[in-house]
Residue frames relative to the residue before (quaternion, step in Angstrom):
aa qw qx qy qz dx dy dz
M 1.0000 0.0000 0.0000 0.0000 0.00 0.00 0.00
T 0.2568 -0.7689 0.5524 0.1942 3.63 -0.81 0.86
C 0.7083 -0.3483 0.3717 0.4887 3.62 -1.35 -0.32
N 0.7105 0.4628 -0.2996 0.4374 3.52 0.70 -1.00
D 0.6372 0.5266 -0.3386 0.4496 3.60 1.12 -0.60
Y 0.5896 0.5899 -0.2997 0.4632 3.44 1.11 -0.73
L 0.6822 0.4371 -0.2807 0.5145 3.51 0.85 -0.97
A 0.6225 0.5392 -0.3610 0.4376 3.65 0.69 -0.81
Q 0.7007 0.4930 -0.2643 0.4428 3.55 0.92 -1.00
H 0.8697 0.2830 -0.1033 0.3911 3.47 0.75 -0.97
T 0.4583 0.7200 -0.3952 0.3397 3.51 1.41 -0.42
V 0.6899 0.4572 -0.2991 0.4750 3.75 0.66 -0.87
S 0.6919 0.4985 -0.2973 0.4293 3.51 0.85 -0.93
L 0.6159 0.4968 -0.3389 0.5089 3.56 1.05 -0.70
A 0.7019 0.4933 -0.2940 0.4213 3.66 0.72 -0.77
Q 0.6117 0.5569 -0.2672 0.4943 3.45 1.25 -0.80
A 0.6912 0.4810 -0.2634 0.4707 3.54 0.95 -0.86
V 0.5977 0.5309 -0.3454 0.4916 3.60 1.20 -0.59
R 0.6654 0.5152 -0.2988 0.4500 3.42 0.85 -1.06
H 0.6690 0.5048 -0.2982 0.4568 3.57 0.88 -1.01
F 0.6675 0.4718 -0.3409 0.4643 3.69 0.85 -0.84
L 0.6104 0.5717 -0.3419 0.4285 3.68 1.00 -0.86
A 0.7064 0.4083 -0.2170 0.5359 3.54 1.12 -0.81
R 0.4652 -0.7063 0.4224 0.3261 3.60 1.23 0.37
E 0.3960 0.7188 -0.4879 0.2974 3.69 1.10 0.63
I 0.7793 0.1873 -0.1157 0.5867 3.61 1.20 -0.41
P 0.5227 -0.6311 0.4451 0.3611 3.56 -1.11 0.53
Y 0.6469 -0.5054 0.4190 0.3880 3.54 -1.24 0.32
Q 0.6197 0.5488 -0.3742 0.4182 3.56 0.86 -0.88
Q 0.6749 0.4792 -0.3352 0.4500 3.68 0.83 -0.78
L 0.6259 0.5003 -0.3513 0.4843 3.66 0.99 -0.57
E 0.6519 0.5205 -0.2785 0.4760 3.53 0.95 -0.82
D 0.6367 0.4738 -0.3401 0.5044 3.73 1.00 -0.67
L 0.6190 0.5505 -0.3417 0.4440 3.57 0.95 -0.71
S 0.7001 0.4881 -0.2694 0.4462 3.53 0.85 -0.96
W 0.6334 0.5100 -0.3151 0.4893 3.48 1.16 -0.64
Q 0.6345 0.5137 -0.3032 0.4915 3.63 1.12 -0.81
L 0.6759 0.4932 -0.3368 0.4318 3.59 0.83 -0.67
L 0.6019 0.5249 -0.3311 0.5026 3.60 1.16 -0.73
S 0.6595 0.5192 -0.3050 0.4500 3.54 0.88 -0.86
H 0.6062 0.5086 -0.3336 0.5125 3.67 1.06 -0.86
W 0.6499 0.5388 -0.3337 0.4194 3.52 0.73 -0.89
Q 0.6792 0.4507 -0.3031 0.4937 3.69 0.91 -0.95
D 0.6494 0.5208 -0.3407 0.4370 3.65 1.06 -0.41
L 0.4389 0.6933 -0.4847 0.3029 3.57 1.11 -0.04
P 0.5180 -0.6361 0.4634 0.3351 3.72 -0.94 0.65
H 0.8091 0.0829 -0.0206 0.5815 3.63 1.05 -0.60
I 0.0938 -0.7820 0.6157 0.0251 3.61 -0.18 1.31
P 0.4953 -0.6774 0.4658 0.2809 3.43 -0.85 1.07
A 0.4574 -0.6714 0.5073 0.2875 3.66 -0.91 0.95
D 0.6331 0.5088 -0.3481 0.4681 3.66 0.93 -0.80
K 0.3834 -0.7459 0.5178 0.1686 3.42 -1.00 1.05
Q 0.5788 0.6263 -0.3400 0.3964 3.44 1.29 -0.68
P 0.4215 -0.6971 0.5033 0.2884 3.56 -0.95 0.70
A 0.4766 -0.7073 0.4442 0.2743 3.59 -0.98 0.78
T 0.8016 0.1452 -0.1089 0.5696 3.57 1.16 -0.28
D 0.6434 -0.4782 0.3883 0.4545 3.63 -1.24 0.15
Q 0.6391 0.5170 -0.3555 0.4448 3.67 0.99 -0.83
E 0.6565 0.4796 -0.3579 0.4592 3.61 0.79 -0.73
G 0.6343 0.5406 -0.3350 0.4395 3.67 0.93 -0.78
V 0.6603 0.4696 -0.3049 0.5004 3.54 0.99 -0.85
F 0.6113 0.5290 -0.3685 0.4590 3.62 0.93 -0.79
W 0.7398 0.4176 -0.2796 0.4473 3.69 0.60 -0.72
Y 0.5314 0.5689 -0.3872 0.4940 3.48 1.20 -0.57
L 0.7139 0.4756 -0.2908 0.4238 3.67 0.61 -1.15
L 0.6703 0.4914 -0.3063 0.4641 3.52 0.95 -0.98
H 0.6612 0.4857 -0.3130 0.4785 3.68 0.87 -0.77
S 0.5844 0.5617 -0.3756 0.4492 3.59 1.01 -0.57
L 0.6591 0.5270 -0.3000 0.4449 3.60 0.79 -0.86
H 0.7187 0.3418 -0.2873 0.5329 3.62 1.13 -0.33
Q 0.5712 0.5581 -0.4004 0.4493 3.68 1.16 -0.14
W 0.7977 0.2749 -0.0961 0.5281 3.61 0.95 -0.97
D 0.2920 -0.7704 0.5161 0.2343 3.44 -1.04 0.76
E 0.8062 -0.3323 0.1927 0.4501 3.56 -1.25 0.10
Q 0.7059 0.4977 -0.2505 0.4374 3.36 0.74 -1.20
Q 0.6748 0.4857 -0.3048 0.4646 3.57 0.97 -0.83
I 0.6359 0.5373 -0.3081 0.4604 3.55 1.11 -0.57
I 0.6227 0.4891 -0.3022 0.5307 3.58 1.18 -0.81
A 0.8124 0.3438 -0.2247 0.4139 3.66 0.42 -1.01
D 0.6550 0.4748 -0.3537 0.4696 3.73 0.97 -0.32
V 0.3518 -0.7364 0.5546 0.1626 3.52 -0.55 1.24
W 0.6908 0.4897 -0.3012 0.4386 3.55 0.67 -0.95
L 0.6388 0.4961 -0.3093 0.5002 3.62 1.08 -0.69
R 0.6784 0.4654 -0.3475 0.4500 3.58 0.78 -0.69
L 0.6373 0.5153 -0.3441 0.4583 3.55 1.08 -0.71
Q 0.5874 0.5438 -0.3348 0.4971 3.50 1.09 -0.68
L 0.7218 0.4225 -0.2812 0.4705 3.69 0.51 -0.95
M 0.6163 0.5187 -0.3473 0.4802 3.64 1.03 -0.60
A 0.6302 0.5229 -0.3310 0.4688 3.74 0.99 -0.78
C 0.6831 0.4482 -0.3416 0.4645 3.56 0.99 -0.82
A 0.6296 0.5582 -0.3383 0.4213 3.54 0.93 -0.72
N 0.6271 0.5450 -0.2778 0.4823 3.57 1.08 -0.96
Y 0.6135 0.5251 -0.3264 0.4913 3.62 0.94 -0.93
L 0.7626 0.4233 -0.2683 0.4090 3.52 0.51 -1.14
T 0.6817 0.3706 -0.3024 0.5537 3.60 1.22 -0.14
T 0.5363 -0.6792 0.3698 0.3382 3.63 1.11 0.54
E 0.5295 0.6550 -0.3936 0.3684 3.57 1.14 0.61
G 0.7773 0.2259 -0.1243 0.5739 3.43 1.37 0.28
P 0.5657 -0.5498 0.4511 0.4175 3.67 -1.27 0.13
C 0.6194 -0.5541 0.4398 0.3406 3.38 -1.51 0.65
P 0.3217 -0.7219 0.5874 0.1741 3.58 -0.92 1.13
H 0.1808 -0.8592 0.4602 0.1317 3.63 0.25 1.21
H 0.5933 0.5385 -0.3695 0.4707 3.55 1.29 -0.25
C 0.6977 0.4384 -0.2900 0.4868 3.65 1.18 0.02
M 0.2814 0.7617 -0.5227 0.2598 3.54 0.49 1.19
G 0.1412 -0.8079 0.5718 0.0208 3.58 -0.73 1.12
S 0.3759 -0.7137 0.5376 0.2457 3.59 -1.25 0.14
R 0.6457 -0.5423 0.3728 0.3872 3.44 -1.23 0.43
P 0.4864 -0.6554 0.4504 0.3618 3.63 -0.96 0.48
């Protein structure tokens, strides 16, 4: 599996999980479990790119969204309206339902 394969396989599932959590349709624990699984799958790639810079805007937003789930806890995400809007903008972009939030670019782990 390549980096591109990884992103193709996991981008939509991450975005949908974030959207479902923000809509209070899944518990935070489910979202947190997914985020750890995604990082574990990344570490299992046979060749992890040495370059930490994302190759595309989509990849940058994916990593930003994933890192955000580890930076902010459940209560912060629930209580902070600005953060919720930012996470929703990322999720919408990753599911091709919104413009690219260019201020939300993360790097590869």
